[in-house]
C-alpha positions as CSV (number, residue, x, y, z in Angstrom):
1,M,79.7,78.5,84.0
2,T,79.8,81.4,86.2
3,L,82.8,81.0,88.6
4,L,82.0,84.5,90.7
5,V,78.6,84.3,92.8
6,R,77.3,86.3,95.2
7,C,77.7,85.1,98.8
8,R,74.0,84.0,100.3
9,D,73.7,83.9,104.1
10,D,73.9,80.1,103.9
11,Q,77.6,80.6,102.5
12,M,78.8,82.9,105.1
13,K,80.7,80.2,107.0
14,I,82.5,79.8,103.9
15,A,83.2,83.2,103.0
16,M,84.4,83.5,107.3
17,G,87.0,80.7,106.5
18,L,88.6,82.3,103.4
19,L,88.4,85.8,105.0
20,S,90.3,84.2,107.9
21,F,93.2,83.6,105.6
22,I,93.8,87.6,105.8
23,S,95.8,88.2,109.1
24,D,93.4,91.0,110.1
25,F,90.9,88.8,110.5
26,K,92.2,85.8,112.5
27,D,90.2,87.4,115.5
28,F,86.7,85.7,115.4
29,D,84.8,88.6,116.7
30,R,86.6,90.8,114.2
31,L,85.8,88.7,111.2
32,N,82.3,88.5,112.7
33,K,81.6,91.8,112.7
34,L,83.1,92.3,109.3
35,C,80.6,89.4,107.8
36,E,77.9,91.2,109.8
37,K,78.4,94.7,108.0
38,Y,78.3,92.5,104.4
39,Q,75.0,91.0,105.5
40,N,73.3,94.3,106.8
41,E,74.7,97.1,104.5
42,D,73.0,97.6,101.1
43,N,76.1,99.1,99.6
44,R,78.9,96.0,100.6
45,A,78.7,92.5,98.8
46,L,80.9,89.3,99.4
47,Y,81.6,87.3,96.5
48,L,82.8,83.7,96.2
49,W,85.1,82.1,93.5
50,K,84.4,78.6,92.8
51,D,87.1,76.3,91.5
52,E,86.2,74.7,88.0
53,D,87.6,71.5,88.7
54,T,86.6,70.7,92.1
55,E,83.4,73.1,92.5
56,N,84.6,74.1,95.8
57,F,84.8,77.7,97.0
58,I,88.5,78.6,96.8
59,G,88.5,82.7,96.9
60,V,86.4,85.6,98.4
61,I,86.3,89.2,97.7
62,G,84.6,92.2,99.4
63,V,83.5,95.1,97.7
64,E,81.9,98.5,98.7
65,F,79.8,100.3,96.0
66,D,79.0,104.1,95.4
67,D,77.6,105.6,92.5
68,E,80.9,105.9,90.5
69,D,83.1,103.4,92.0
70,V,83.7,99.7,93.7
71,L,86.1,99.7,96.2
72,V,87.7,96.3,96.7
73,R,88.0,96.1,100.8
74,Q,89.2,92.3,101.0
75,I,90.4,89.8,98.9
76,A,91.6,86.3,100.1
77,V,92.5,83.0,98.3
78,N,92.7,79.6,99.7
79,P,96.7,78.9,100.0
80,S,96.4,75.8,98.2
81,F,95.1,78.0,95.1
82,R,97.7,81.0,95.3
83,H,99.9,81.9,92.6
84,E,97.5,80.8,90.2
85,G,95.9,84.3,89.2
86,I,92.6,83.6,91.1
87,A,92.9,87.2,92.6
88,H,93.0,88.8,89.3
89,K,90.2,86.3,87.9
90,M,88.0,87.6,90.7
91,L,88.7,91.3,89.8
92,D,88.3,90.7,86.2
93,A,84.7,89.1,87.3
94,V,83.9,91.9,89.6
95,Q,85.1,94.6,86.8
96,E,82.4,92.5,84.5
97,I,79.6,92.7,86.8
98,N,80.1,96.7,87.2
99,R,81.1,97.5,83.7
100,K,80.6,101.2,84.3
101,K,82.3,101.6,87.5
102,S,86.0,102.1,88.4
103,L,87.6,99.2,90.4
104,M,89.9,100.9,93.3
105,G,91.3,99.0,96.3
106,T,92.1,100.1,100.0
107,L,95.6,101.0,100.9
108,E,96.4,97.3,101.7
109,L,95.4,96.2,98.2
110,T,96.8,99.1,96.1
111,S,99.6,96.7,94.9
112,I,97.1,93.8,93.7
113,L,95.0,96.3,92.0
114,T,98.2,98.0,90.5
115,H,99.3,94.8,89.3
116,W,96.0,93.7,88.0
117,K,95.4,96.7,86.0
118,E,98.8,96.5,84.3
119,A,98.4,92.9,83.7
120,P,97.8,92.0,80.0
121,K,94.4,91.1,79.1
């Protein structure tokens, strides 16, 4: 069972709810503009992470693609599921989808990506 799924338009409210856990996106207008970018730009994608037990979406990861790299722009996990390795699992899944590309992160996500890269696989 695939736990990482590309966010469809009808799932955008779920993604917005999860993205609102990021302090930069507490403001609805800013959050809405971000989601519009993911809906309208072909080089961006939002993925949702589904909990195996509940079947609910509990995480979101936003990425931007170019020819060589995947830039992780946002990552958020429902606070009830933090410290369970969900962010690392999402990064593993995005890397699996983009096997020939390197995963990079924004300045804000550098420590998460560094920790993920150094974690035993």
